[in-house]
C-alpha positions in Angstrom: 243.3 80.7 70.6 246.8 81.7 69.6 245.8 81.7 66.0 242.8 84.0 66.7 245.1 86.4 68.5 247.6 86.3 65.6 244.7 87.0 63.2 243.4 90.0 65.2 247.0 91.3 65.5 247.5 90.9 61.7 244.2 92.7 61.0 245.2 95.6 63.3 248.6 95.8 61.7 247.0 95.7 58.3 244.7 98.6 59.2 247.6 100.6 60.7 249.7 99.9 57.6 246.9 101.1 55.3 246.5 104.2 57.4 250.2 105.0 57.1 250.1 104.4 53.4 247.2 106.8 53.0 249.0 109.5 55.1 252.2 109.1 53.0 250.1 109.2 49.8 248.3 112.4 50.9 251.7 114.0 51.9 253.2 113.1 48.6 250.2 114.4 46.7 250.3 117.7 48.5 254.1 117.9 47.8 253.5 117.2 44.1 250.7 119.9 43.9 253.0 122.5 45.6 255.8 121.7 43.1 253.7 121.6 40.0 251.4 124.6 40.8 253.9 127.3 39.7 254.2 125.6 36.3 250.5 125.2 35.9 249.9 128.9 37.0 252.5 130.1 34.5 250.8 128.3 31.7 247.3 129.4 32.7 248.3 133.0 33.4 249.7 133.3 29.8 246.1 133.1 28.7 244.8 135.7 31.1 244.4 139.5 30.7 246.6 142.0 32.6 243.6 143.0 34.7 242.8 139.4 35.8 246.4 138.9 36.9 246.5 142.1 38.9 243.0 141.7 40.3 242.7 141.3 44.1 240.5 138.3 43.5 242.9 135.5 42.9 241.9 132.9 40.3 243.8 130.4 38.2 241.3 129.9 35.4 241.5 132.5 32.6 238.3 134.5 32.1 238.2 135.2 29.2 240.8 133.0 27.5 243.3 135.1 25.5 245.6 133.4 23.0 247.2 136.5 21.4 250.3 136.7 23.6 251.9 133.7 22.0 251.8 135.2 18.5 253.0 138.5 20.0 256.0 136.8 21.5 256.8 135.0 18.3 257.0 138.3 16.4 259.5 139.8 18.9 262.9 139.9 17.1 264.7 139.6 20.4 262.9 136.3 21.2 263.8 134.9 17.8 267.3 136.1 18.2 267.6 134.4 21.6 266.3 131.2 20.1 268.9 131.4 17.2 271.7 132.1 19.6 270.8 129.2 21.9 270.7 126.9 18.9 274.1 128.2 17.7 275.5 127.3 21.1 273.8 124.0 21.5 274.3 122.3 18.1 278.2 122.5 17.8 278.6 121.7 21.5 276.4 118.6 21.3 277.8 117.3 18.0 281.6 118.0 18.6 281.4 117.7 22.4 279.5 114.4 22.1 282.1 113.0 19.7 285.1 114.1 21.9 283.4 112.8 25.1 282.7 109.4 23.6 286.3 109.2 22.2 287.7 110.1 25.7 285.5 107.5 27.3 286.8 104.8 24.9 290.4 105.9 25.6 290.0 105.9 29.4 288.1 102.5 29.3 290.0 100.4 26.8 293.4 101.9 26.0 296.5 101.5 28.1 298.8 104.5 28.5 300.9 106.0 31.2 299.1 108.2 33.7 295.6 107.1 32.5 294.2 106.7 36.0 295.8 110.0 37.3 294.4 112.0 34.4 290.9 110.4 34.8 290.9 111.2 38.5 292.0 114.7 37.7 289.0 115.1 35.4 286.7 113.7 38.0 288.1 116.2 40.6 286.9 119.0 38.3 283.3 117.9 38.9 283.7 118.8 42.5 284.5 122.4 41.8 281.4 124.7 41.6 281.1 127.1 38.7 280.9 130.0 41.2 284.6 129.3 42.1 285.9 129.5 38.6 283.6 132.0 37.0 285.8 135.1 37.8 289.1 133.5 36.6 287.2 132.4 33.5 285.8 135.9 32.9 289.2 137.4 33.2 290.7 134.9 30.8 287.9 135.2 28.2 288.1 139.0 28.4 291.8 139.0 27.7 291.2 136.6 24.8 288.5 139.0 23.5 285.8 136.4 23.7 283.4 138.2 26.0 280.2 139.6 24.4 280.4 136.7 21.9 279.1 133.2 22.0 282.6 131.7 22.1 282.9 131.2 25.9 279.7 129.2 25.7 280.8 127.1 22.7 284.6 126.5 22.8 284.9 124.8 26.2 282.0 122.5 25.4 283.7 121.3 22.3 286.3 119.5 24.4 283.7 117.3 26.0 281.7 116.9 29.2 283.3 115.2 32.2 280.0 113.7 33.4 279.4 112.1 30.0 282.9 110.8 29.9 282.5 109.2 33.3 279.1 107.7 32.4 280.2 106.3 29.1 283.5 104.9 30.6 281.4 103.1 33.2 279.2 101.8 30.4 282.1 100.4 28.5 283.6 98.6 31.5 281.1 95.8 30.9 282.5 95.2 27.4 285.4 92.5 27.6 288.9 93.8 26.9 289.5 90.8 24.8 287.6 92.5 22.0 290.4 95.1 21.8 293.1 92.4 21.6 291.2 90.5 18.9 290.8 93.7 16.9 294.5 94.5 17.2 295.4 91.0 15.8 293.1 91.7 12.9 295.1 94.9 12.2 292.4 97.3 13.3 293.6 100.8 14.3 292.5 102.4 17.6 290.2 104.9 15.8 288.6 102.2 13.7 288.0 100.2 16.9 286.3 103.2 18.3 283.9 104.0 15.5 283.3 100.4 14.2 283.1 98.5 17.5 282.7 100.6 20.6 280.7 103.6 19.3 277.7 101.5 18.2 277.8 99.8 21.7 277.5 103.2 23.5 275.2 104.9 21.0 272.1 104.6 23.2 273.8 105.8 26.4 275.4 108.7 24.5 272.1 109.8 23.0 270.5 109.9 26.5 273.4 111.9 27.9 273.3 114.3 25.0 269.6 114.9 25.7 270.4 115.8 29.3 273.3 118.0 28.1 271.0 119.8 25.7 268.5 120.5 28.5 271.4 121.9 30.6 272.6 124.2 27.7 269.0 125.3 26.9 268.3 126.2 30.5 271.7 127.8 31.3 271.3 131.3 32.6 274.3 132.1 34.7 277.1 131.7 32.2 275.4 133.7 29.4 274.6 136.5 31.9 278.2 136.7 33.0 280.0 136.5 29.7 277.5 138.4 27.4 276.3 142.0 27.9 275.5 142.7 24.2 271.8 142.1 23.5 272.7 140.9 20.0 274.1 137.7 21.6 271.7 137.1 24.4 270.6 133.4 24.7 266.9 132.6 25.2 267.0 132.4 29.0 268.7 135.9 29.2 266.1 137.2 26.8 263.3 136.0 29.1 265.1 137.9 31.9 265.2 141.0 29.8 261.5 140.6 29.0 260.9 140.6 32.8 262.6 143.9 33.0 260.9 145.5 30.0 257.4 144.3 30.3 256.9 144.0 34.1 256.9 147.9 34.1 253.8 147.8 31.9 252.4 144.9 34.0 252.4 142.8 30.8 252.8 139.6 32.8 250.8 137.4 30.3 253.5 138.2 27.6 256.3 137.2 30.0 254.5 134.0 31.0 253.8 133.2 27.3 257.6 133.7 26.5 258.5 131.5 29.5 256.1 128.7 28.3 257.6 128.8 24.8 261.1 128.7 26.3 260.5 125.6 28.3 258.5 123.8 25.6 261.5 122.0 23.9 262.9 120.7 27.1 259.5 119.5 28.3 258.8 117.7 25.0 262.2 116.1 25.1 261.6 114.9 28.7 258.2 113.5 27.9 259.3 111.7 24.8 262.6 110.3 26.3 261.7 110.1 30.0 262.1 106.3 30.1 265.6 106.5 28.8 266.6 109.5 30.9 265.4 107.9 34.1 267.1 104.6 33.2 270.3 106.5 32.5 270.2 108.3 35.8 269.5 105.0 37.6 272.4 103.2 35.9 274.8 106.1 36.6 273.7 106.1 40.2 274.2 102.4 40.6 277.6 102.4 38.9 278.7 105.7 40.5 
């Protein structure tokens, strides 16, 4: 009798559990649709005509499909110039900044020097300071140095590394035994040789993942270029998209703005789709270790 009651209770609980799962699934599905819809509408509206976008009858399927706006965007000199400027910023920052970040991570993880922990804590403390707090002092400083209206404010600070990457790589290297350093010292290995011959290959995968995330941050950066650059010649891609919004919204040429936006997000989307496994793993590891 008791077993029958337990069975009925189990069936009721199972039905209740299934119902809760369905409700959670529907809620998550609705949330996903709400989040993805602006992106989908942006892509589809880039193939629409002006009249369809401005029509009172809302629709998301282009009728007819127009593909000409993409070729029109790619012939705009300001768009190509924005692409060039963004790459000019991203490449040296990623190459040199990646090198200095990995070198710093090795130093903070495996070398012994006075004040190491205090310096590292000081670096970590800078992560707590929002950019809005330091942007005015930075603007004043860069103006006095004659760097505003050039790409230098976006490039030079990045060459000295990224604190988040230093922190992540340092945590990554803590799992490597310190005895390797002692053994390398006995063999007459210099510190720099230890870095590039032993430790750099060990953190190469983690560094690549962090550089991909950094590239996405540089590519999508809008605030800093807007503050430091007013000369159109040096606008980065995101600022060019903003200027497209000012120029072409007057003529209601929204398909062109949408096509430019789609082209602007394409590299970061492709990077994410190709390396999403490594990016998610990297975030999970940094979350656990942090």
